Every structure is written in structure tokens, then in C-alpha cells.
C-alpha positions as CSV (number, residue, x, y, z in Angstrom):
1,X,20.9,106.4,195.5
2,X,20.9,103.4,192.9
3,X,24.6,102.6,193.4
4,X,24.5,101.7,196.8
5,X,21.5,99.3,196.0
6,X,23.2,98.0,193.0
7,X,26.4,97.4,195.0
8,X,24.4,95.8,198.1
9,X,22.9,93.2,195.4
10,X,26.0,92.4,193.6
11,X,28.0,91.8,197.2
12,X,24.8,89.7,198.3
13,X,25.1,87.2,195.2
14,X,28.9,87.2,195.3
15,X,28.5,86.0,199.0
16,X,25.9,83.5,198.2
17,X,28.2,82.0,195.4
18,X,31.3,81.7,197.3
19,X,32.1,78.2,197.6
20,X,33.7,78.2,201.1
21,X,30.9,79.9,202.7
22,X,28.4,76.5,202.7
23,X,27.2,75.1,205.9
24,X,28.4,71.6,206.7
25,X,25.8,69.2,205.7
26,X,24.4,67.1,208.7
27,X,24.4,63.3,208.6
28,X,20.8,62.4,208.0
29,X,20.0,59.0,209.5
30,X,17.1,56.8,208.0
31,X,14.1,56.3,210.1
32,X,14.9,53.9,213.2
33,X,18.6,54.4,212.5
34,X,21.2,56.4,214.5
35,X,23.8,58.9,213.1
36,X,27.5,58.3,213.8
37,X,27.1,61.4,216.3
38,X,24.4,59.7,218.4
39,X,26.3,56.1,218.0
40,X,29.3,57.9,219.6
41,X,27.4,59.7,222.4
42,X,25.5,56.4,223.4
43,X,29.0,54.6,223.6
44,X,30.3,57.2,225.7
45,X,27.3,57.1,228.0
46,X,27.6,53.1,228.2
47,X,31.3,53.4,228.8
48,X,30.6,55.8,231.6
49,X,28.0,53.6,233.3
50,X,30.0,50.5,233.0
51,X,33.1,52.3,234.4
52,X,31.0,53.6,237.4
53,X,29.9,50.1,238.0
54,X,33.4,48.9,238.3
55,X,34.4,51.7,240.4
56,X,31.6,51.3,243.0
57,X,31.0,47.7,243.0
58,X,34.4,46.1,242.3
59,X,33.3,42.9,244.3
60,X,29.8,42.5,242.3
61,X,29.5,39.6,239.9
62,X,28.2,42.2,237.6
63,X,31.7,44.2,237.6
64,X,33.3,41.3,235.7
65,X,30.7,41.6,232.9
66,X,31.0,45.5,232.9
67,X,35.0,45.1,232.5
68,X,34.2,42.9,229.5
69,X,31.9,45.4,228.1
70,X,34.0,48.3,228.9
71,X,36.9,46.5,226.8
72,X,34.6,45.8,223.9
73,X,33.7,49.4,223.7
74,X,37.2,50.8,223.3
75,X,38.2,51.7,219.6
76,X,40.3,49.0,218.0
77,X,43.5,51.1,218.6
78,X,43.3,51.5,222.2
79,X,42.5,47.7,222.9
80,X,45.1,45.6,224.5
């Protein structure tokens, strides 16, 4: 009876000590700052909104500004 219990404790200790089993650390932002994931999500949402303006209102004076902002939101590798 004691052997299975001892085996369980040893197995548990080894599983906790295994270096590859740790969870990925989350990036913590300082108060008032955004995490990289939050920044990327905001960039994607802005690009979607500006794209919608260009698509739905191409003759609007705001479309030219939306195109400029879309270009600025592209990563450096995708810029013309």
C-alpha cells in the first residue's frame, strides 16, 4: 500500500521538476501601457476600420486620409 503512494509522490515531484513543462510567461505591462498582443490587436482593428472607409466611401475626403493611415499601419516589410 505504501509503495503506490510513494511512487505517486516521486512521479509528482519529477513532473514538477521537468524543465519543459513550465507554462509560457505572459508579458506583463506596466499600468497605463499595452502589451504587444494588445498593440497588435489595436493595429489590426484600425487597419480593418480604415480599409472599410476606403471600400465603402472611396469618393469621401476621408478616404485619402484613411489610405495614408493604412499605409502607415503596414509592417516595414510590406510597405512599398
